[in-house]
C-alpha positions as CSV (number, residue, x, y, z in Angstrom):
1,M,-9.4,47.0,12.3
2,T,-7.1,45.7,9.6
3,P,-8.4,42.9,7.4
4,L,-7.9,39.3,8.5
5,R,-5.1,37.9,6.4
6,V,-6.3,34.5,5.0
7,G,-4.4,31.9,3.1
8,R,-6.0,30.5,0.0
9,I,-4.9,27.2,-1.5
10,S,-4.3,27.9,-5.2
11,A,-5.6,24.5,-6.5
12,L,-8.8,23.0,-7.6
13,N,-9.3,20.9,-4.5
14,M,-10.3,23.7,-2.2
15,Y,-12.1,25.9,-4.7
16,P,-15.7,24.9,-3.6
17,V,-15.1,26.6,-0.2
18,Y,-13.1,29.6,-1.5
19,H,-15.8,30.2,-4.2
20,G,-18.4,30.9,-1.6
21,L,-15.9,32.5,0.9
22,E,-14.9,35.2,-1.7
23,R,-18.5,36.2,-2.1
24,L,-19.1,36.5,1.6
25,A,-15.8,38.1,2.6
26,G,-16.1,41.8,1.9
27,P,-13.3,44.1,3.0
28,G,-12.7,42.2,6.3
29,L,-10.6,39.5,4.6
30,E,-7.4,39.8,2.6
31,F,-6.4,36.7,0.6
32,T,-3.0,35.3,-0.2
33,D,-2.7,32.5,-2.6
34,G,-0.3,29.6,-2.4
35,L,0.2,25.8,-2.2
36,P,-0.1,24.1,1.2
37,T,3.5,24.2,2.4
38,T,3.8,27.9,1.4
39,L,0.7,28.8,3.3
40,N,1.9,26.7,6.3
41,D,5.1,28.7,6.5
42,A,3.3,32.0,6.0
43,L,0.9,31.3,8.9
44,L,3.7,30.3,11.2
45,E,5.9,33.2,10.2
46,D,3.1,35.8,11.0
47,R,2.5,36.7,7.3
48,L,-1.0,35.2,7.6
49,D,-3.6,35.3,10.4
50,V,-5.6,32.2,9.5
51,S,-5.4,29.6,6.7
52,C,-6.3,26.2,5.5
53,M,-3.1,24.3,6.2
54,S,-1.6,20.8,6.0
55,S,-3.0,18.7,8.8
56,I,0.4,17.4,9.8
57,A,1.8,20.9,9.9
58,Y,-1.1,21.9,12.2
59,A,-0.3,19.0,14.5
60,R,3.4,19.8,14.6
61,N,2.7,23.4,15.7
62,A,-0.6,23.0,17.6
63,G,0.7,24.9,20.6
64,R,1.0,28.0,18.5
65,L,-2.3,27.6,16.6
66,R,-6.1,27.5,17.3
67,L,-8.0,24.9,15.3
68,I,-11.1,26.2,13.5
69,P,-13.2,23.0,13.5
70,V,-15.7,23.7,10.7
71,A,-14.0,22.8,7.5
72,S,-11.2,20.6,6.1
73,I,-10.0,18.9,2.9
74,S,-10.8,15.3,3.3
75,C,-11.6,12.2,1.2
76,E,-13.2,8.8,1.9
77,G,-11.3,6.8,-0.6
78,T,-10.0,7.5,-4.1
79,V,-9.0,11.2,-4.3
80,D,-7.1,11.4,-7.6
81,S,-5.0,14.4,-6.6
82,I,-2.6,12.6,-4.2
83,Q,-0.7,10.2,-6.4
84,V,2.5,8.2,-6.3
85,F,3.7,7.7,-9.9
86,S,6.2,4.8,-10.2
87,R,8.1,2.6,-12.5
88,V,7.6,-0.4,-10.2
89,P,4.5,-1.5,-8.3
90,F,3.8,0.4,-5.1
91,D,4.8,-2.4,-2.8
92,R,8.3,-2.5,-4.4
93,V,9.0,1.2,-4.1
94,R,12.3,1.8,-2.4
95,S,13.1,5.4,-3.3
96,V,10.9,8.4,-3.8
97,A,11.1,12.0,-5.0
98,V,8.4,14.0,-3.1
99,T,6.7,17.2,-4.0
100,P,7.8,20.2,-2.0
101,A,4.2,21.5,-2.1
102,S,2.7,19.1,0.5
103,A,3.4,18.1,4.1
104,S,0.5,15.8,4.9
105,S,0.9,13.7,1.8
106,V,4.6,13.1,2.5
107,A,3.7,11.9,6.1
108,L,0.9,9.7,4.7
109,L,3.4,8.1,2.2
110,R,5.7,7.3,5.1
111,I,2.8,5.5,6.8
112,L,1.6,3.6,3.8
113,L,4.9,2.4,2.2
114,P,5.8,-1.2,3.1
115,D,9.1,-2.4,4.6
116,G,10.0,0.6,6.7
117,T,10.9,4.1,5.4
118,P,12.7,4.3,2.1
119,P,14.9,7.3,1.2
120,F,12.9,10.4,0.3
121,R,14.4,13.3,-1.6
122,P,12.9,16.6,-2.8
123,L,11.4,16.6,-6.2
124,R,13.0,19.3,-8.4
125,G,12.1,19.8,-12.0
126,D,10.3,17.5,-14.3
127,P,8.8,14.5,-12.4
128,R,9.2,12.4,-15.6
129,A,13.0,13.0,-15.5
130,A,13.1,12.2,-11.8
131,L,11.5,8.8,-12.4
132,A,14.6,7.7,-14.3
133,E,16.5,8.1,-11.1
134,V,14.1,6.9,-8.4
135,D,11.4,4.3,-8.2
136,A,8.5,6.8,-7.6
137,V,7.5,10.4,-7.4
138,L,4.8,11.9,-5.1
139,L,2.6,14.6,-6.7
140,I,-0.4,16.5,-5.3
141,A,-3.2,18.8,-6.4
142,D,-3.5,19.9,-10.0
143,E,-0.1,18.6,-11.0
144,A,-1.2,15.1,-9.9
145,L,-4.5,15.4,-11.8
146,E,-2.7,16.5,-15.0
147,S,-0.2,13.7,-14.7
148,L,-2.9,11.1,-14.0
149,R,-4.8,12.2,-17.1
150,A,-1.6,12.1,-19.2
151,G,-0.8,8.6,-18.0
152,W,2.9,8.9,-18.4
153,A,4.0,6.5,-15.5
154,P,3.7,2.7,-15.6
155,Y,1.9,2.8,-12.2
156,A,-0.2,5.3,-10.3
157,T,-1.2,4.7,-6.7
158,D,-3.9,6.8,-5.1
159,L,-3.0,7.4,-1.5
160,G,-6.5,8.3,-0.4
161,E,-7.6,4.8,-1.6
162,R,-4.7,3.2,0.2
163,W,-5.5,5.0,3.4
164,R,-9.2,3.9,3.3
165,E,-8.2,0.3,2.6
166,R,-5.9,0.3,5.6
167,T,-8.0,2.2,8.2
168,G,-11.6,2.4,6.9
169,L,-11.5,6.1,7.9
170,P,-11.6,9.4,6.1
171,M,-8.2,11.0,5.3
172,V,-8.0,14.6,6.4
173,F,-5.3,16.3,4.3
174,A,-5.8,19.9,5.6
175,V,-7.6,21.8,8.4
176,W,-8.3,25.4,9.1
177,A,-6.3,27.2,11.9
178,A,-5.6,30.6,13.2
179,R,-2.5,31.8,15.0
180,E,-3.2,31.6,18.7
181,E,-2.4,35.3,19.3
182,V,-4.9,36.2,16.5
183,A,-7.6,34.0,18.0
184,R,-7.1,35.7,21.4
185,A,-6.9,39.2,20.1
186,R,-9.6,39.0,17.5
187,P,-12.1,36.3,18.6
188,A,-15.1,37.9,16.9
189,D,-13.3,38.0,13.6
190,V,-12.2,34.4,13.8
191,R,-15.8,33.3,14.7
192,A,-17.1,35.3,11.8
193,L,-14.7,33.6,9.4
194,A,-15.8,30.2,10.8
195,R,-19.4,31.1,10.1
196,M,-18.5,32.1,6.5
197,L,-16.6,28.9,6.0
198,A,-19.6,26.9,7.2
199,T,-21.9,28.9,5.0
200,A,-19.7,28.6,1.9
201,R,-19.4,24.8,2.4
202,G,-23.2,24.5,2.9
203,S,-23.9,26.5,-0.3
204,Y,-21.7,24.3,-2.3
205,L,-23.4,21.1,-1.0
206,R,-26.9,22.5,-1.7
207,D,-26.1,23.6,-5.3
208,P,-22.8,22.4,-6.6
209,D,-23.4,23.2,-10.3
210,P,-22.5,26.9,-10.3
211,V,-19.3,26.1,-8.4
212,V,-18.4,23.3,-10.8
213,A,-18.9,25.6,-13.8
214,A,-16.9,28.4,-12.2
215,A,-14.1,26.0,-11.4
216,A,-14.0,24.6,-14.9
217,A,-13.6,28.2,-16.2
218,R,-10.8,28.8,-13.9
219,F,-8.8,25.6,-14.0
220,P,-7.5,23.6,-17.0
221,F,-10.0,20.7,-16.7
222,P,-13.4,20.1,-18.4
223,E,-16.5,20.5,-16.5
224,D,-17.5,16.8,-16.3
225,Y,-14.0,16.0,-14.9
226,V,-14.2,18.8,-12.4
227,R,-17.6,17.5,-11.2
228,R,-16.3,14.0,-10.8
229,Y,-13.2,15.0,-9.0
230,L,-14.8,17.4,-6.6
231,G,-17.3,14.7,-5.8
232,R,-14.5,12.7,-4.3
233,L,-13.7,15.4,-1.8
234,S,-15.5,16.5,1.4
235,Y,-15.0,19.7,3.3
236,G,-16.6,19.0,6.7
237,F,-15.0,18.4,10.1
238,G,-17.4,16.2,11.9
239,P,-16.9,13.0,14.0
240,P,-15.7,10.9,11.0
241,E,-13.1,13.4,10.0
242,R,-11.9,13.9,13.6
243,A,-11.6,10.1,13.9
244,G,-9.7,9.9,10.7
245,L,-7.4,12.8,11.6
246,A,-6.7,11.3,15.0
247,R,-5.7,8.0,13.5
248,F,-3.5,9.7,10.9
249,L,-1.6,11.6,13.6
250,E,-1.2,8.4,15.7
251,L,0.3,6.6,12.8
252,A,2.4,9.7,11.8
253,A,3.9,9.7,15.3
254,A,4.7,6.0,15.0
255,A,6.4,6.7,11.7
256,G,8.6,9.4,13.2
257,E,6.7,12.3,11.5
258,L,5.3,13.8,14.7
259,D,6.8,14.2,18.1
260,R,3.6,14.8,20.1
261,L,-0.1,14.2,19.6
262,P,-2.1,17.4,19.8
263,S,-5.6,17.8,21.2
264,L,-8.3,18.1,18.5
265,A,-10.7,19.8,20.7
266,A,-12.4,23.0,19.4
């Protein structure tokens, strides 16, 4: 049997799960690195079999996918790595350049911005230069962390915090899914991957220090910063995350970001 082709988000936010998954994988998994939107496309275009993917992208294509309900990328408030950097306060933002690396964060921004939907345009090039032409830029992952530490924008708004203030629920940015034909043809392999994901997440929760040290060696952030940042994230997919995801998708549909609400059943 050929290896299961697995998407691997190339950012600090998912490293705690991938750290353990790499050690459990063996020859049965073949990893491809990329940012969320790249992996979304690769999964839908049959270049991957299973991946962590943007939650909104899963919802838009749920008929072609099988949810693996054991892991996610979620937060319960401030997340740091989903930021709107602006030259005016958030409530006065009327134009935004959005990162091409994220789908869920763009949909979330549509939900959270006041006064309807302002014009969005793709962010190309230096976000600092873009901020001279638009009110705000949306950045995610390591680019958002680096920009937040640099403090180059007059205002920085954390979308995880805004979501929690509005709903009181976790925000689920990404879920795990397999292509439906892969889930049907290779159910044992998909179940084995689900077990590995649960094991990797559990290992990190029991003993985060080795993972934090390895992440600090791999990414351009000091160890104390990595520990604090990863502590803002959660990787489960229990009842609170399901409730948060369901609410996000309801509001995304109301904002025109989703045509049909998918089932979140396992």
